[in-house]
N, C-alpha and C positions, 0 to 999 in steps of 0.2 A: 201262431207263428211268433208273434211278438212276445208272448209269454215264455215260449222256448228260448228265445234269444236272451231274455232277462234271466231266466234260470241259469243258462249257461255262464252269463257274465257273473251271476252271483257266485257260481261254483268256482270259477277262474279266480275271481278276486279273493275269495276266501283261501284258496290254495296258495296263492302268492303270499298273502299275510301269513299263512301257517309256515311257508318255507322261510319267510323273514324271522319269524319268532323262534322257529326251530334253531336257527344259528345261534341266537343269544341263549337258547336253553342249553344247546350243546357245549358252549364256551362255559356256562355257569356249572354244568356237571363235571367238566374237567377239572375245573377249579376246585370244586367241592371234593372231588376225589383226591386231588393233590394235597388239600388241606387235610383230609382224613388220614392220609398216610404220612403227612409231613409235620403235622403239629406235635405228635408225641416226641419229637426230636428235642423240643424244649423241656420235656420231663426227663429225658434220658441223657442229655448232654448239657453241661453248664455253659451259660452264655459266654463266659470268658473263654472257653475252649471252642465254642462253635464260631465265634467271630475272631479267632486268632489267625496266625500267620502260618499255621503248620497243618498240612493235610497228609496224615499217614494212618488210615484207619486200622492197620495191622497192630499198632500200639495205641489205639484209642484217641489218635488226634484227629479231630474232625473240623479243623479250621478252614472256612469257606472263603476268607478274604483272598487267597492267591487265585482261587477259581474266578471269583467276580472281577478281580483286576486283569486277569488274563484275558476274560471275555470282552471286557471294556476296551482293553489295548487293541486286541485283533479287530474288534468290530469298528473302532475309530479309524485304524489304519485302512481297513477295507473301504470305509465311506470316504476318505481321502483319495483313494485310488478310483473308486467307482463313480462318484459324483461328477468331477470334471469331465471324465471320459464319456460317461453316459448322457449327459445334458449336451455336451459338444457334439457327440455322435447324432443325437435326436435332432438337434438344431440343423445339422449338415444334411440329414436324410430328408427333413421336412421343408427346410428353406432354401437349401442351396443345391443340393445335388439334382441333375436331370431326373426326367421321370423314369427313364429307363433304368438308371442307376438305383433309383429308390425301389423300383419292383424287384430288384435284386437284392439290395442290402437288407430290406425289411424282412423278408422271409429267412434270410441268412442269420439275422440277429435272433430271430424267434427260434430258429433251429439250434443255435448255440445255447439258448436258454433251456433247452431240454436235455442238454448233455448230463449223465449221471455224475453226481459228486465224486463218486469213487474214482471215475475215470480221471477226473482233474487231480484228484489226490495222487494217483499213480504218476501223472505227468509231473506233479511237483515233486515227488520223491526222486525221480529218474532224471529230470531236467532242471527244474528251477532251484531246488536246494543245493546240488552240486555246483551250479553256477554262482549262486550266492556265496557259498562257502569260499570259492576260489576268488570271486571278484572282490569281496569285502574282506577276505583273509580272516574268516570266522572259524572257531573250533568245530562248528556243525552248522549245516545249511538249515536244519530243522529249527526254525525260529518264528517268533511272532511276525516277523516281517514276511515270511514265505506264506504263512497263513493268511496275513492281510492282503497279499497281492492275489492269492487264489480267490479268497472270498470277494475281493473286489471284482475279479473277473467273473465270479458267478453272479454278482449283483448287477453288473452292467446291462445284460440283456433285458432284465426286468425294467431297469430304469429307462433304457433306450425306447422300449416298446410302448410303456405308458406315457412317457414324455412326449414321444413323437405323435401318439394319438392326440395328446392335449394341445400340442402346437398346431396340428392339422385341423383342429376343430375351431380354431380362431377365425372368424369370418374375414374373407378376403377384403372386404370394405375397410377394415382397420388398416392393412397394408397399404391399400390404394390411397386412403387418405393422408398417410404419412408420406407416401412418395409425391403426392400432390402438393405437400407443404415443403417439398425440397429435401426430405431425409434421404440418407443413402440407404443401400440394403442393410449393412450393419447397424445403422441407428435405428431403422425400423425393427429389426430382430430385437435389438437390446431393450429399447424404450417402449416398444408397443406389443409386439407378438409375445414375447417372453413374459411381461407383466401381465397380459391378458390371459395367459395359459398357466400362471404361477400356481393356482391351487392344483392343477392337474400335474404339474412338474414336481410340486412338493409332495404330492401322493406318490408319484413314481419314485422319489427319493426315499421316502418312508418305507415303501414296499421293498425296495432294493436293501435298505438296512435291516428289515425284518427278515428278509431272505438270509442276509448274512449272520446276523445274531443267533439264529436257529440252525445253522448248518452244523453237521456232526462229523461226517466221515472225512471230509477234507481237513478240518482242523486237527482232527485226531491222527491224521496220517503225517502231516507236515510241521506241526507246531512244537514237536519233541516231547510234549506231555510232562513238563516238569513243573511241579505245583509251587512256584515261587512268587513272591509279591512283585507285581509290575507297576512300580511307581515312578520310573524315570524313562526317558527316551532311551537310554542304553539297553533297558529290557526288550526293546523292539528287535534287537540283534542277538537275543537269548532265547532259549526254549520257555514256553509257558504252557499252562494248561488251562482250557475253557470249561465252562460248566457242562456244556452238551457232550463234549468229549469225555468228561469224567462219567456222566450218566451212562453213556454208551459203552465205555470200557469196563465199568464195575458192576453194572446192574445185574449182569448175567452170572456173576460169582458170589453174590451175597446171599445169605439166608433169609428167607421170607420172615418179616417181622422182627429182624435184628436192628441194632442201633444204626449200623452202616446202612441197612436198607431204608429206615425212616429218614436218614440224613440225605441220601440221595433223592427222596421225594421232595425234601425240604428245599434242596437245591433246585429241583424242578419247579417248585412254587415260586421261588426267588426269581428265577428266569421268567416265568409266566408274568410275574408282577412288572418285571422290567420291560417286557415286550408290550403289556398292557399300558403302561405309562407312556411309553413311546407313541403308541397308537393315539392315545387320548390326546397328548400334546400336539401331534401332527394334525388331527382332527379339528382341534381348537384353532390352531394357526390357519388351516385351510378355511375354516368358517369365517374368521376375521378377515382374512384376505379377500374373500368373495364379497363380503359386506363392504370392505373399504373400496374395492374396485367398482362395485355397483354404485356406491355413492358418487365416485369420481365421474362415471358415465352419465349419472342422471344429473 
């Protein structure tokens, strides 16, 4: 009997390890495939053209800078919308709302997180874009601002769900200790609960930003898809084009193995590296935050 249990434990342990290693292998294979299809771009397109400010493949202009700046502007705008709303909603659900309200809000937030992005894109075209055009007196409502607001709405449920779990995992003894010292509820949340859950909250923010930077359909529908350099705040109120929207819109029309085809894969490789850099940075910050907080507690 004991040998049977040990054998089962051995098999289960090995399967768990295999699943963990397989995730790394799959990510590595994806990157290798992107490199295989994207690296020929350096042989087919001059660096001066590849990193220029004009994207017009019909005339062999493959400048990716407008796509990178458009992606960064829309993602940063989404983060400015999503982070305060997401963390604030998570604090309310975890620390302030009554129990019955929490049991309603938490499933509702998770339900919102499952909405298809194309549905939000339709809402953006029919409601948000006309509103922005009229309210801000813009030539068109299909702008980076519209994309940022919708991407922020997409990222909020992810941030709320993960951050609320992190806040809820903080031991109640921390709160009771702060109250015993005379702290108010807000002081306890701001100086005790939130710092104790900082690693989980930061993870929630990074997951939300990752969701935003990789979104395709929504930004393709509401940002106007104009490949222009977005280097100033004024570009927030004008059309832009993101890397994901470019790949989605043009990949189905290019010839396999053409210069345009390889350039689109190169864009995918750049997007992969940006996402990887964000995740590595976030993991490093989370690790340092955990270590610092453990030293404070000890």
